[in-house]
N, C-alpha and C positions, 0 to 999 in steps of 0.2 A: 402870279403870271396868268391871271384869268383870262386875258385877251388872246394869249397864245393858246390856251386850251380851247377857246371858242373858235378860233381860226382853223385849228386842226380837227375840229369836230364838224366842220363844214361838210355837208352831205356830198355835194357834187364836186369832185376834184377839179373839173374844168368848167364849172358853173359860173354864172353872173352874180353880182351883188355882193362880192367879197371885199370890195376896196375898204369899207369902213372898218371891218374886222382886221384887215391887214395893216392899215395905218395905225390902229390902235396898239396892235401887237407889236409893231416896229418901235413905236414911241415908248412903250413899256420896256421892250428889250434894250433899247439904246440907254434909257434911264438906269437900268439895273447895271449894265456894264460901266457906265460913266461913274456910278457910285461905288462899284466893287473891284474895278480893274484900274490900278494907277497909271499904267501904260496908255490904256484906252482914254482916260480922262485927259492925259497929257496931249494926246493926239487931237482929240476934240476941242480943248481949250486953245491949242496951237492954231487951229483953224477956225476959231471964233464960233464954235458950235456948242454952247453951254447949255444948261438945263433949260433956260428960256427957249432956245431954238428947239431942243429936243421935244418940249411940251407944246410947241406952237401949233395952231389950228389950220395950217396951210392944207391946200387940197393934196391928195396923194401924189400926183406927178410933180407938182412943185416941191413937196417935201422931199421926195426921193432924189430929185435933181440936186438939192442942197445937202442931202445927207453924206457926211464924210464916208469914204471907202478906204479899206486898207489893202494894199497890193498883196496878193498870195505870196509874192517873193518876200515879203517882210516876215510872214509866218515861217518861213524856211530859215530865217536868220535869228529870230527871237521867239521864245516861248511866252505866251500871254495867257493868263487864266484869270477868271473872275470869281472862282471858288477855291476853297482849300482843297488839297488832294482827298481827303476824307469824304468830301461831298461829291467828288467826280466819279461817276459810275464805271466809266471806262475811258481809256485814251487810245486814239488811233493816230496813225501816221500816213503821210502821203508815201508814194513809192520811192521818192529820192533819187529818180534817175539822174539827176544833175549833181549828185553827190550831197546835196542838202535836203531836208526833209521838213514838212510841217508835223507839228504834234498837237492834236486838237482834242480837248476834253469833252465829254458828253455827260450831261446831268440826267438823272432818272426821268425827270419830267420830259426832257428832249427826246429821249429814248422811247417814251410812250407815244409822243406825238409823231415820231418816225414810224412806229408801228402802225399807228391809225393811217398814215399817209400811204404806206406800203400795201395795206389791205385794200384800200379804196382804189388806188391807181392799178394795182395788180389785177383786181376784179374787172376793171373796165377794159383792161388789155387782154383779159382771159389768160393770165398766167398761171392761175391755180387750176388744179385738177385732181380728182381723187384716184386717177389711174397712176400706179406706181411706174417710175421711170429710172432708167439707168443714166447717170450724169457723167459726161466727160468734161472735166474742168480745165479750160485751156488758160491756166494760170498757176499760182503758187499751190504746192502742198502745204496745208497748215503746220507750223511748227512754233514751238514756244518762243523763238527768237524773232519771228516774224509778226510785227503789230500793224502791218499796213491795212488800211481800210478797205483796199480792193481785195485782199485775201478774205477778210471777214464778210464783206458783201457777196463774193462769189460763193463762199460756203453757205451763207444765209439763203441764197437763191435755190440751193438744192432742196429747200424745205418748201418750195411752192407746190410740190407734190410728194407723195410718199416716195422715199429714195431706196432703191434696190442696191445700188452701189455707186461709188465715187471712183473715178480714174483721173488722176493729175498728170498734166504734161510737164510741169515744172517740179521736179523731185528734189527734195533736199538730202544731200549725201555729202559726206566729208566737209561740213561746214559751208556748202554753198549749194545753189539751185542750178540744176542742168535740165535742158529739154529731153523728153524721151518721145521723139516721134514715132520710133518703131513700135514702142509699146502702145501708143495711142492707135496707130494703123491696125495692130493686131486686134485691139479691142473692138475697133469699128467693124471689122471683118466678122468677128464673132457675134457682136451685137446685132448685125444685120441679119443673121439666121434665126434671131429670136423674136418673140412676139412684143416684148415690152418697149415702149417708145424710148428714144434716146434723146437727151437734152445736152447740148453743148453750151458751156457757160464760160465766159472770160474774155481775154484780150482778143480783139479782131486780128491783130498782126499774126498771132500764133495760129489762129483759126485759118486765116488766109495761107499761111506757109504750110500748113498741113494739107489743105486742099490742093495746092500747087504740087506738093511732093506726091500725093496720090495719083494725080494727073500725069506727072512725069513717069511713075512706075506703072502706069496703066491699071490702076486699081479704082474701079467704079462699083459702088453699092447703092442699094435702095434700102434705106433705113425704114423702120417700121412706121405705120401710120401715126400721126400725132407727134412725130419728132420735131424738134425745134432747135434753132440756134439762137442763143441769147449772147449778145455782144456788149461788153462793157469794159471800161478802163482805158479807152484810147489806144493809140498806136505807139505812145511813149518814144522810146529811142529809135523805133523803126518808121518814124515819120516820113522820112524820104521814101520808103517803100510803100507807102499808103496808096491803096487803089481806089478807083470810084465804086460807088455802091453797086451800080448795075453790073460791073464786071465781076464783083463778089457774089452777087445773087446768081448770075448765070453759072458761075463755077460751082457754087454750092449745089445747084440742082443737077448739074452734070455728074459731079462726083458723088454726092450722097442722096440725090433725089428729093431734096428739101426746097420747096418753091419759096419764093421771097415773102409770100404771106405768113410764113412760118419762121421768118428771121426778124428778130426783135432787137433793136439796139437801145442801150441806156447811155445817158450822158449825166455826169456829176463830178464832184470833186470832194475830197476829204474837208476842204475849207468850206464847202457849201453842200451839206448832206441832204440834198433834196433829190428825190427820184424822178428824173426826166426819163420817160419811156416814148418811144417814137409811136406815132399813130399808124393807121393802115397805110397811109401814103408816105410813111417813114419821115415824118417831120416831128421835131421836138416842141409840142405845144407847152406853154407855161402854165403850171398848175396853180390853184388859188393859194398855195402855201409859199409862194415865191414871187418875185418880179425881176425882170431883167431889164436893165438900162444899158443902151449902147452909147458910149461916149467918144467924143473926138480925140484923136491921138495928139492933137495940138493944145488943146485947152481943157479937155475933160468935160466939155459941155454936152448936154443930152442931145443925141442925134434923133432924127425923125425915122419912123419905120421905113425900111428899104434902104437905108444908107449903112455904109460899112463903118465899124468902129471897134473900140475895145469892149470887151463883154464884163459888165458889172452885175454881178449876182447878189441879190438881196433876199434874206429870209431871217425871221425872228425864231428859229426853231431851237437854238441852242443858247443857253446862258452861262455855261461853264467856260466858254472862251468867246471872245468878242468877234464873231465871224458874221456879224449881222450883215454888213456890206462889204463885199470883197471884190477887187479888181482882179481879173485873170490876165494872163498874157495871150488869150485867144482874140482873134479877130472874128467878128460876126455880124449877122444882119438880123433884125427882128422884122418879121413879116406879119401882116395883117392876117388873123385867122381865116378869113372868109377866102383868101387865096389858095388855101390847102384843098378844100373840097371834101374832106372827111366827115364834116359835120361839127366838129369841135371849133368854137368861135374865139377861143383865147388866142392871143399872138403865138407865133411859133419862131424858135431861134435856129438859125443856120450858121454853123461854124464853118468858116471858110479858110482858116489858117491859123498859124501861131506865130506870134512876134519872137524872133531870136532874143534871149535874154541879154546878149552882148551888143544888141543893136536897138534897143528900145529906149533910148536917152530921153526922147520926148514922150514916151508911153508909160507903161506901168513902172518901169525902173525910175522913170523921172518922178513919179509920185512918191516911190520909196525914198527918193533922194529929198523931196520936200518934206516928207514926215521925219527924216533923220534929225531935223532941226528941233522938233518937239520930244523925240525919244531920246537923244543923246544925253539930255539932262539926267536920265536915269542912272548911267554908269560912267558918263563922260567918254563914251567911245562911239564910233559910227557902227551901224548895223550892217 
């Protein structure tokens, strides 16, 4: 996988000139999965995209427009791997808020690429610091029964600085997770009187609910200098309660004394393990390690920048599972990078909503239905 290695060794995470590296890494990755994953091969053959098409010399935009995608919904219904279990370094799952979850394998080479990516993007966003911090994780307390990617990611983020302590809002007790808002509020009040910076990390929904509860109780603190709020994992089942960013930022400054410049948001998915970190203007620019295609809900054709459609995420980072090109159930817009004004020139992704799984007959679920015809031959059943 020499082209993958070259791509993730690219010096500037948002630099120009990566198209050739990316295209070669995508073709290399597609060919590997085609030859080592029977399900993936059936899908590509069913869509008339065999080895000749995989190795074709089309320009990058044309190649990505034709590259078959797999809806994330399909990964929640069927396990697909391109390596034996002994060669898969770790497995991670999605949160499974709909009752089903994806299980994605990661090979050692993919994890090394991920480490390089995190170090470069994290350095550019100034996430790393030698100053010890106290972490308040607005997510799951690690437990041997919890294999979700968001839990692993949140725990990993506590190593951005030396960690003094970790306090979790979702505690595991009696076989289930329960939120501990009182414990977190007590910790915030205690940490506000000390010198070490405090970093929140985790779900924006629980962080917002905490801020609202502190406001309701009349508890307002000024956290130590260099404190930050890191948000990741989306709103999940609290999508209806999602607030706009400006309301969130104002509340954070009012309750905790943390300005919006110290609020950093992440975007990603277990089926697409790329680190998207917002810029100083809070936009998700696309790093060189991935590409985003916005597709029409009607025929999945590629939309122009500025147009709304389904979000198709592409990266050659993993070869243990065929997640080269995945279709999410998010609706988004891809903007020209120059529209942002932060200095980063790569396009940026705006997520504007989510398509309900029971109402996307013509969208991602429609794609899963199309792919059924090629996958059902595996066991003679619908996925």
